[in-house]
C-alpha positions in Angstrom: -72.5 -78.6 98.3 -70.9 -77.7 101.6 -68.1 -79.6 103.1 -67.8 -80.0 106.9 -64.5 -78.0 106.9 -66.0 -75.0 105.1 -67.1 -72.1 107.3 -70.8 -71.4 107.2 -71.3 -67.8 106.1 -74.6 -67.5 108.0 -72.8 -68.3 111.3 -70.0 -65.8 110.8 -69.9 -63.2 113.6 -71.4 -59.8 112.6 -69.3 -56.8 113.2 -71.9 -54.2 112.1 -72.7 -51.5 114.6 -76.3 -50.6 115.4 -77.5 -47.6 113.3 -77.1 -44.2 115.0 -79.9 -41.7 114.8 -80.0 -38.0 115.3 -82.8 -35.4 115.3 -83.1 -33.1 112.4 -85.5 -30.9 110.6 -86.6 -31.4 107.0 -87.5 -28.4 105.0 -89.6 -29.0 101.8 -90.2 -26.1 99.5 -92.9 -26.7 96.9 -92.8 -24.5 93.8 -93.7 -24.7 90.1 -91.0 -25.6 87.6 -91.6 -22.4 85.7 -91.4 -20.1 88.8 -88.5 -17.6 88.4 -86.6 -15.2 90.5 -84.6 -12.6 88.6 -84.5 -14.8 85.4 -83.4 -17.8 87.4 -85.6 -20.8 88.4 -86.8 -20.4 92.0 -85.6 -24.0 92.9 -82.1 -23.2 91.7 -82.0 -20.0 93.7 -83.1 -21.9 96.8 -80.3 -24.5 96.3 -77.7 -21.8 95.8 -78.8 -19.9 98.9 -78.8 -23.2 101.0 -75.2 -23.8 99.7 -74.1 -20.3 100.6 -75.7 -20.7 104.1 -73.6 -23.8 104.7 -76.6 -26.2 105.0 -75.8 -30.0 104.9 -77.4 -30.4 101.4 -80.3 -29.8 99.2 -82.1 -31.9 96.6 -84.5 -30.9 93.9 -87.2 -33.4 93.0 -89.3 -32.9 89.9 -92.9 -34.1 90.1 -94.6 -35.9 87.3 -98.1 -34.6 88.1 -99.7 -32.2 90.6 -101.7 -29.0 91.1 -101.4 -26.0 93.3 -103.0 -22.6 93.9 -104.3 -22.4 90.3 -106.2 -25.7 90.7 -105.0 -26.7 87.2 -103.5 -30.2 87.1 -100.1 -30.2 85.5 -98.8 -33.5 84.2 -95.8 -35.0 82.4 -97.9 -37.3 80.2 -96.9 -37.6 76.6 -100.1 -36.2 75.2 -100.4 -33.4 77.7 -97.1 -31.4 77.8 -96.8 -29.1 80.8 -94.6 -26.2 81.3 -95.1 -25.9 85.1 -94.6 -29.3 86.7 -94.4 -29.4 90.5 -90.9 -29.2 92.0 -89.8 -29.9 95.6 -86.6 -28.7 97.2 -85.7 -30.8 100.2 -83.2 -29.8 102.8 -82.4 -31.8 106.0 -80.1 -30.3 108.7 -80.1 -29.4 112.4 -83.3 -27.6 113.4 -81.6 -24.3 114.3 -79.8 -24.2 111.0 -83.0 -24.8 109.0 -85.0 -22.3 111.0 -82.2 -19.7 110.5 -82.4 -20.3 106.7 -86.2 -19.6 106.4 -85.8 -15.8 106.2 -83.4 -16.2 103.4 -86.1 -17.8 101.2 -89.1 -15.8 102.3 -89.1 -13.5 99.3 -88.7 -16.5 96.9 -92.0 -18.2 98.0 -94.1 -15.1 98.9 -96.1 -15.4 95.7 -97.4 -18.9 96.1 -94.7 -21.4 97.1 -95.5 -23.8 99.9 -93.0 -24.3 102.8 -93.3 -27.4 104.9 -91.2 -28.3 108.1 -91.1 -31.8 109.4 -89.2 -33.1 112.4 -87.2 -36.2 111.3 -84.3 -38.4 112.2 -81.2 -39.1 110.3 -80.2 -42.7 110.4 -76.5 -43.5 110.0 -75.4 -47.1 109.4 -71.9 -48.3 110.1 -68.9 -46.1 109.6 -70.2 -43.0 108.0 -67.5 -40.6 107.0 -69.8 -38.1 105.5 -70.3 -34.7 107.1 -72.7 -34.6 110.0 -75.4 -31.9 110.0 -73.5 -28.7 110.8 -70.1 -30.1 109.6 -69.1 -29.3 106.0 -66.0 -30.4 104.0 -64.2 -31.3 107.2 -64.3 -27.8 108.7 -64.8 -28.2 112.5 -66.6 -24.8 112.8 -69.4 -25.9 110.4 -68.3 -23.4 107.7 -67.9 -24.6 104.2 -64.4 -24.5 102.8 -64.2 -22.0 99.9 -61.6 -22.0 97.1 -59.2 -19.0 97.5 
């Protein structure tokens, strides 16, 4: 029950700012879970190279079912154990930074990985203190701070 003196929460003034958007490029690298580069999973090597290159971030997503060049369907179903599920490495950053990164992964995907580029927008809501594309760990020049 609401009393006449109680403020109505729905009529309170909103102080939220409109979301900001900025253009970016999304790189998606599709590989198999069992693909390796020098005894290391390809997806791990891509993430580590992206980190060394100072990109804004990278995420690895494991698929539950899919097929690729071999045309064999790989699945995570209980009765059909697979050793080569699809994996996607997703990176979003400024277009120039992503395009400069492509030569660094060419050798990793030359034997069948798929590389997809999509123009996208990053949407930021409210006060967003996280690093902007090209800014890392508070370093103004876009370089990532390294332990000494």
